[in-house]
Wavefront OBJ file of the C-alpha trace (Angstrom):
o trace
v -21.335 8.182 -126.085
v -19.699 8.947 -129.380
v -16.571 10.335 -126.961
v -16.233 7.512 -124.615
v -16.375 5.066 -127.513
v -13.436 7.490 -129.742
v -11.726 7.428 -126.242
v -11.838 3.618 -125.942
v -11.137 2.887 -129.551
v -7.761 4.686 -128.801
v -6.931 2.988 -125.755
v -7.112 -0.310 -127.671
v -5.726 0.700 -130.777
v -2.767 2.019 -128.638
v -2.401 -1.366 -126.416
v -2.780 -3.170 -129.957
v -0.440 -1.316 -131.730
v 2.302 -1.935 -128.953
v 1.588 -5.534 -129.202
v 2.118 -5.737 -133.162
v 5.342 -3.377 -132.735
v 6.670 -5.351 -130.150
v 5.947 -8.805 -131.627
v 7.571 -7.766 -134.558
v 10.847 -7.770 -132.641
v 10.325 -11.510 -132.259
v 9.857 -12.015 -136.004
v 12.601 -9.840 -136.810
v 15.200 -10.120 -134.607
v 18.000 -8.362 -135.741
v 15.500 -4.884 -134.979
v 17.315 -2.580 -132.165
v 14.961 -3.065 -129.258
v 15.660 0.090 -128.308
v 14.341 1.800 -131.660
v 11.172 -0.584 -131.305
v 10.222 0.909 -127.863
v 10.646 4.376 -129.108
v 8.779 3.944 -131.918
v 6.301 2.187 -129.304
v 6.254 5.347 -127.165
v 6.171 7.715 -130.054
v 2.842 5.878 -132.122
v 0.752 4.691 -129.346
v 1.195 8.445 -127.760
v 0.478 10.703 -130.320
v -2.701 8.288 -130.769
v -3.805 8.430 -127.331
v -2.893 12.231 -126.787
v -5.118 13.187 -130.060
v -7.689 11.265 -128.779
v -7.798 12.739 -125.256
v -7.672 16.226 -126.494
v -10.375 15.821 -129.125
v -11.988 14.192 -125.888
v -11.231 17.224 -123.815
v -12.387 19.656 -126.012
v -15.906 18.110 -126.957
v -16.546 17.938 -123.051
v -15.699 21.913 -122.450
v -17.671 22.680 -125.382
v -20.608 20.474 -124.069
v -20.446 22.224 -120.551
v -19.852 25.957 -122.569
v -23.254 24.652 -124.461
v -24.706 23.937 -121.303
v -24.027 27.371 -119.536
v -25.394 29.206 -122.266
v -28.660 27.302 -122.249
v -29.006 27.442 -118.482
v -28.589 30.953 -118.020
v -31.590 31.900 -120.951
l 1 2 3 4 5 6 7 8 9 10 11 12 13 14 15 16 17 18 19 20 21 22 23 24 25 26 27 28 29 30 31 32 33 34 35 36 37 38 39 40 41 42 43 44 45 46 47 48 49 50 51 52 53 54 55 56 57 58 59 60 61 62 63 64 65 66 67 68 69 70 71 72
């Protein structure tokens, strides 16, 4: 259950970050929108990828642990 919460939290954080950075473009209109879009992709992508890799790693460890207990 903890992995699912972390995964959903990562998705919500990524979406909120995208909205926040995109909203700053309206507050500071002199900012180049292409730079803002680049940073949205970088920040949201890194956070999402980190959370997704942790999720996969834990899922694989649980499967590996399950196989060992089934063989006993």
